C-alpha positions in Angstrom: -39.3 8.0 8.9 -39.7 5.0 11.3 -38.0 1.9 10.0 -40.4 -0.6 11.7 -38.0 -1.5 14.3 -38.6 1.3 16.8 -36.0 3.5 15.2 -35.4 5.8 12.4 -33.2 6.1 9.4 -31.2 8.7 11.1 -30.0 6.0 13.5 -28.5 7.1 16.8 -24.5 7.4 16.8 -24.3 4.4 19.3 -26.1 2.2 16.9 -23.3 0.1 15.7 -25.5 -2.5 13.8 -25.8 -1.2 10.3 -22.1 -0.8 9.4 -20.5 -3.9 8.2 -17.0 -3.2 8.8 -14.1 -4.0 6.5 -11.2 -6.5 7.4 -12.6 -6.4 11.2 -13.9 -8.9 13.7 -17.3 -7.1 13.7 -18.7 -9.0 16.7 -15.6 -8.4 18.8 -15.5 -4.7 17.9 -19.1 -4.1 18.4 -18.9 -5.6 21.9 -15.9 -3.2 22.8 -15.7 -0.4 20.3 -12.5 1.4 19.6 -13.7 4.9 18.2 -11.5 7.9 17.0 -13.2 11.2 16.8 -10.3 13.4 15.8 -6.8 13.6 14.8 -3.8 16.1 14.6 -0.1 15.6 13.9 1.0 12.3 15.3 -2.1 11.5 17.4 -5.7 10.4 17.3 -8.2 11.3 19.9 -10.5 8.5 21.2 -14.3 8.9 21.9 -13.4 9.0 25.7 -10.9 11.8 25.1 -7.6 9.6 25.1 -4.6 10.4 22.9 -3.4 7.5 20.9 0.1 7.8 19.2 -0.2 6.9 15.5 2.3 4.1 14.9 0.7 3.1 11.4 0.1 6.3 9.5 -3.6 5.5 9.7 -3.6 2.5 7.3 -0.2 3.0 5.8 -1.4 6.3 4.3 -1.2 9.5 6.4 2.4 9.9 5.7 2.3 13.6 6.4 0.5 13.2 9.8 -3.0 14.5 10.5 -4.7 17.7 10.1 -2.1 19.1 7.5 -3.3 22.8 7.0 -2.3 22.7 3.2 -4.4 19.8 2.5 -7.5 21.0 4.5 -7.3 24.4 2.8 -7.0 22.9 -0.7 -9.9 20.8 -0.3 -12.0 23.3 1.3 -11.1 25.8 -1.6 -11.6 23.4 -4.5 -15.1 22.3 -3.1 -16.2 25.9 -3.4 -15.0 26.3 -7.0 -15.4 23.0 -8.8 -17.0 20.0 -6.9 -16.9 17.4 -9.8 -16.1 17.2 -13.6 -16.7 14.3 -15.8 -13.6 12.2 -16.5 -14.6 10.7 -19.8 -14.1 13.0 -22.9 -13.8 16.2 -20.6 -11.2 17.6 -18.1 -10.3 20.0 -15.5 -7.0 21.7 -14.6 -6.3 20.1 -11.3 -6.1 16.6 -12.7 -3.5 17.7 -15.3 -1.5 19.5 -12.7 -1.3 16.7 -10.5 -0.4 14.3 -13.3 2.5 16.6 -14.1 3.6 16.8 -10.3 3.5 13.1 -10.0 5.5 12.7 -13.3 8.2 15.1 -11.8 8.5 13.3 -8.5 8.7 10.0 -10.1 11.9 8.3 -11.3 12.7 9.5 -14.9 11.3 6.6 -17.2 7.7 7.5 -15.7 6.0 10.0 -17.9 2.3 9.4 -17.8 -0.2 9.0 -15.2 -3.8 7.2 -15.2 -5.9 8.1 -12.1 -7.9 5.6 -10.0 -9.7 5.8 -6.8 -7.6 3.3 -4.8 -4.8 0.8 -4.7 -7.1 -2.1 -5.7 -8.3 -0.2 -8.6 -4.6 1.0 -9.3 -3.8 -2.9 -9.5 -6.8 -3.7 -11.7 -5.8 -0.9 -14.2 -2.2 -1.9 -14.4 -3.0 -5.6 -15.1 -5.5 -4.4 -17.7 -2.9 -1.9 -19.3 -0.3 -4.7 -19.4 -2.7 -7.0 -21.3 -4.1 -4.4 -23.6 -0.5 -3.3 -24.4 0.6 -6.7 -25.7 -2.5 -6.9 -27.8 -1.9 -3.5 -29.3 1.4 -4.9 -30.3 0.1 -8.0 -32.1 0.9 -10.3 -29.2 -2.6 -11.0 -27.9 -1.6 -14.3 -26.6 0.1 -12.9 -23.6 -2.6 -12.9 -21.1 -1.0 -14.9 -18.2 -0.3 -12.9 -15.0 2.3 -13.9 -12.3 1.9 -12.8 -8.7 3.9 -14.0 -5.6 2.8 -15.8 -2.7 2.1 -13.6 0.2 1.6 -10.7 -2.0 -1.2 -8.3 -1.3 -2.7 -6.4 -4.4 -6.0 -5.2 -3.2 -9.3 -7.0 -3.0 -10.7 -6.8 -6.5 -10.7 -10.1 -8.5 -7.6 -9.4 -10.3 -5.8 -8.3 -7.2 -6.7 -11.3 -5.2 -5.9 -13.5 -8.2 -2.3 -12.4 -8.6 -2.2 -11.8 -4.7 -1.0 -14.7 -2.3 -2.5 -14.3 0.9 -4.9 -17.4 1.5 -7.4 -15.7 3.7 -8.0 -13.1 1.1 -8.6 -15.7 -1.7 -10.3 -18.9 -0.4 -13.8 -17.8 0.0 -14.1 -16.4 -3.5 -14.2 -19.2 -6.0 -11.6 -20.1 -8.7 -10.6 -16.3 -9.3 -9.0 -15.5 -12.6 -7.7 -18.2 -14.9 -3.9 -18.1 -16.2 -2.5 -17.0 -13.0 0.8 -18.6 -11.5 2.8 -17.3 -8.3 6.4 -16.9 -7.6 7.7 -18.1 -4.1 7.8 -15.5 -1.3 11.1 -14.4 0.1 10.5 -14.9 3.8 13.3 -17.5 4.8 14.7 -18.3 8.2 18.2 -17.3 7.3 17.1 -13.8 7.2 15.7 -13.5 10.8 16.5 -10.2 12.5 17.9 -8.6 9.3 18.5 -4.8 9.6 17.6 -3.5 6.0 17.7 -5.6 2.9 18.3 -9.3 3.7 21.4 -11.1 2.6 19.7 -14.3 1.4 17.1 -15.1 -1.2 18.0 -13.4 -4.5 18.0 -17.0 -6.3 14.2 -17.2 -5.6 13.8 -14.7 -8.5 15.0 -17.5 -10.7 11.9 -19.4 -10.2 10.5 -16.9 -12.9 12.7 -18.6 -15.4 10.8 -22.1 -14.4 7.5 -20.5 -14.7 8.5 -19.0 -18.2 9.8 -22.3 -19.2 6.5 -24.0 -18.1 4.1 -21.7 -19.8 6.2 -20.1 -22.6 7.2 -16.4 -22.4 4.6 -15.7 -25.3 1.8 -16.5 -23.0 2.8 -14.1 -20.2 1.7 -10.7 -19.9 3.0 -9.3 -16.7 4.6 -10.0 -13.3 3.4 -8.0 -10.3 5.3 -7.7 -7.1 5.3 -5.4 -4.2 9.0 -4.4 -4.0 8.7 -4.6 -0.2 5.7 -6.7 0.7 3.7 -4.6 3.3 0.4 -6.2 4.2 1.8 -9.6 4.5 4.1 -8.4 7.4 6.9 -6.2 6.1 8.9 -8.7 3.9 12.0 -6.9 2.4 13.4 -7.8 -0.9 16.8 -9.8 -0.8 19.6 -8.0 -2.2 19.9 -8.5 -6.0 16.3 -10.0 -5.9 14.5 -7.1 -7.7 17.3 -6.6 -10.3 17.1 -10.3 -11.1 13.5 -10.0 -11.7 13.8 -6.9 -13.9 16.5 -8.9 -16.1 14.3 -11.8 -16.5 11.1 -9.8 -17.5 13.0 -7.7 -19.9 14.6 -10.7 -21.5 11.3 -12.3 -22.1 9.3 -9.2 -23.0 7.1 -9.5 -19.9 5.9 -6.2 -18.2 7.1 -5.8 -14.7 4.5 -4.0 -12.4 5.8 -2.7 -8.9 2.8 -2.4 -6.5 3.9 0.7 -4.5 0.6 1.5 -2.8 2.3 1.2 0.4 6.2 1.9 -0.4 5.4 5.1 -2.3 5.6 8.7 -1.1 8.6 8.4 1.2 8.2 5.4 3.2 11.5 3.9 2.4 13.1 7.5 2.4 12.6 8.0 -1.4 9.8 8.9 -3.6 9.1 5.3 -4.6 10.9 2.1 -3.9 11.9 1.8 -7.5 14.2 4.7 -6.9 15.2 3.6 -3.5 16.2 0.0 -4.9 17.2 1.5 -8.5 15.3 -0.9 -10.3 12.8 0.6 -12.9 9.6 -1.5 -13.7 7.2 -0.7 -16.6 4.4 0.4 -14.6 3.9 1.5 -10.9 0.8 1.5 -8.9 0.3 3.9 -6.0 -2.4 5.2 -3.8 -2.7 5.8 0.0 0.0 8.5 0.5 -1.0 10.3 -2.8 -3.6 12.3 -0.8 -2.3 11.5 2.7 -5.2 9.2 3.1 -7.6 12.1 3.3 -9.6 11.5 0.1 -9.5 8.2 -1.8 -7.4 8.4 -4.8 -4.9 6.2 -6.6 -2.7 6.3 -9.9 -0.8 4.3 -12.2 2.6 5.4 -13.6 3.5 4.4 -17.0 6.7 4.8 -19.0 6.4 6.5 -22.5 7.0 2.9 -24.2 3.8 1.8 -22.7 1.7 4.8 -23.1 2.7 5.5 -26.6 1.8 1.9 -27.8 -1.7 2.8 -27.4 -1.6 6.2 -29.2 -2.2 4.7 -32.6 -4.9 4.7 -35.2 -7.6 7.4 -35.8 -7.3 10.3 -33.3 -11.0 10.5 -32.6 -11.1 6.9 -31.3 -10.7 6.1 -27.5 -7.5 4.5 -27.0 -8.0 2.5 -23.7 -11.7 1.5 -22.8 -11.1 1.9 -19.1 -11.6 4.4 -16.4 -13.8 5.3 -13.4 -16.3 8.0 -12.7 -14.1 9.7 -10.1 -10.8 9.2 -12.0 -8.9 12.5 -11.3 -11.8 13.9 -9.2 -11.3 17.6 -8.7 -11.3 17.5 -4.9 -9.0 14.6 -4.8 -6.7 16.2 -7.2 -6.5 19.3 -5.1 -5.7 17.2 -2.0 -3.0 15.4 -4.1 -1.3 18.5 -5.1 -1.3 19.9 -1.5 0.1 16.5 -0.3 2.9 16.5 -2.7 3.7 20.2 -1.9 3.8 19.2 1.8 6.1 16.2 1.2 8.4 18.7 -0.9 8.4 21.9 1.3 8.8 20.0 4.5 11.4 17.6 3.2 9.5 14.6 4.6 11.2 12.0 2.3 14.7 13.2 3.4 13.4 13.4 7.0 12.3 9.7 6.9 15.7 8.6 5.4 17.4 10.6 8.2 15.5 9.0 11.0 15.9 5.5 9.6 19.0 4.6 11.7 17.4 5.8 14.9 14.2 3.8 14.1 16.2 0.6 13.3 18.0 0.8 16.7 14.8 1.3 18.4 12.9 -1.5 16.8 15.8 -4.0 17.2 15.9 -3.4 20.9 12.6 -5.5 21.2 14.6 -8.7 19.7 15.1 -10.3 23.1 11.6 -10.0 24.4 9.4 -12.9 24.9 7.7 -14.6 21.8 9.8 -12.4 19.4 11.1 -14.5 16.6 12.0 -11.8 14.1 12.4 -8.1 13.8 13.0 -6.6 10.5 13.0 -2.9 8.9 13.9 -0.3 6.3 13.4 3.3 6.0 10.3 4.1 8.5 8.7 0.9 8.4 9.2 -2.2 10.5 7.8 -5.5 11.7 8.0 -7.6 15.0 7.1 -11.3 14.3 5.7 -13.3 17.3 5.6 -16.9 17.9 2.0 -18.1 17.4 0.0 -19.8 20.2 -0.2 -23.3 19.3 -3.8 -24.0 17.7 -4.7 -20.2 18.0 -2.8 -18.4 15.1 -3.2 -14.6 15.2 -4.5 -14.4 18.8 -1.1 -13.3 20.3 -0.6 -10.5 17.9 -4.2 -9.5 18.2 -4.0 -9.3 21.9 -0.9 -7.2 21.6 -2.9 -4.9 19.4 -5.7 -4.6 21.9 -3.1 -4.0 24.7 -1.3 -1.4 22.9 -4.6 0.6 22.1 -5.4 0.5 26.0 -1.9 1.9 26.5 -2.2 4.7 23.9 -0.4 3.4 20.8 -1.8 2.3 17.5 -0.3 -0.7 15.9 -1.2 -3.0 13.0 -1.3 -6.9 13.1 -1.3 -9.3 10.3 -1.3 -12.9 11.3 1.1 -12.9 14.2 3.2 -10.1 12.9 3.2 -6.5 14.2 3.7 -4.0 11.5 4.8 -0.4 12.2 4.7 2.5 9.7 4.4 5.9 11.5 3.7 9.3 9.7 7.0 10.7 8.4 6.7 13.8 10.6 7.5 11.5 13.7 10.1 12.8 16.3 12.7 10.7 18.1 10.7 11.4 21.2 7.6 9.6 19.5 9.8 6.9 18.4 10.9 6.3 22.0 7.3 6.3 23.2 6.1 4.1 20.6 8.7 1.4 20.9 8.8 1.8 24.7 5.2 1.1 25.2 5.2 -1.7 22.5 8.0 -3.3 24.6 5.9 -3.1 27.7 3.0 -4.6 25.8 5.3 -7.5 24.5 6.7 -8.3 28.0 3.4 -8.9 29.5 1.9 -11.2 26.7 1.3 -14.7 27.5 
């Protein structure tokens, strides 16, 4: 059917106008599109047939690389058996299987799983569970939420309220009331750190000040990324997370780790909670749960949290929350195949084993023009660039464009280049990725 503009609702593939792209400079992109049309292993294929080495695991999510046969076959098989089942008052086997598999992979305190469809939804779910938990225990006055400056917790209203990235917040009004923020941990003394920084554990003590200001009896939860990813790979100072855990436990405050990026092997363990040996009360995850193939997220809860809701008449709903696609059969099948791939291919151990080689390669960039910091842990890293005066973000964005032209995919946030390759990466890929990035940085104005 004609749409009155000389076209049809089945628009030609080269019509880029209809799609309003997320987190994208739409006008710049549509003037010079960068299109991927296929992917396998460590590489994307562009529309003009070039191979681009994936230095970002898609968007922090394709931890097992692209085109994994177990995942493809699981999706194909499940779509032919059960495409959808309602999640409210009904169930299907794959959702329960995946919840059990996640429980078995997670650190010991986490016994229960609530499924969502994204990291943003996982954060909203965790915040609501924390507030409802206090209410079920007769502490309904605990409604205040504490986030952290430079934190990223998705893009829904709860997430941007506790989040601390200014550009994600400033266009959307006053956001949620009753939210406060801890200071971030990105301090000059930690420049060019390898692994966890030495300085900054004392910044966790700011939580005591916030508690004194508002009263512990008003605070429901503290949410942090154990390693802040989207803001530019900010690693927790030694002792910082343990101190947060001590303070929250003392005051009866729920501690939430947002592990949407750090979950599923990124730091060489199943979750950052395991890597840092600090156990929160709730963990949010998504991205690597299905290798990015199908949207899915989850909240992992301890039995103490879960069991507080399992009171009263058994025919009543315990938590009035959920989504149409919670535990979707095809997503659950993808999740099961993804976890199997991680386990059978030893990808978490592989990431841990490559961490030293990755670290040396990254820090080889330290002396290049405009590089003011390099930091790393596991298979993740960041190169921070000196901003162009009066044009913040422009230098890093130019590096992103030049890198794409040279055949590597990197990610930028502000003037920081973030790298988080698939865990299947080989040393030769690391050499290519960092070598090409070095050429790009050396040529930057």
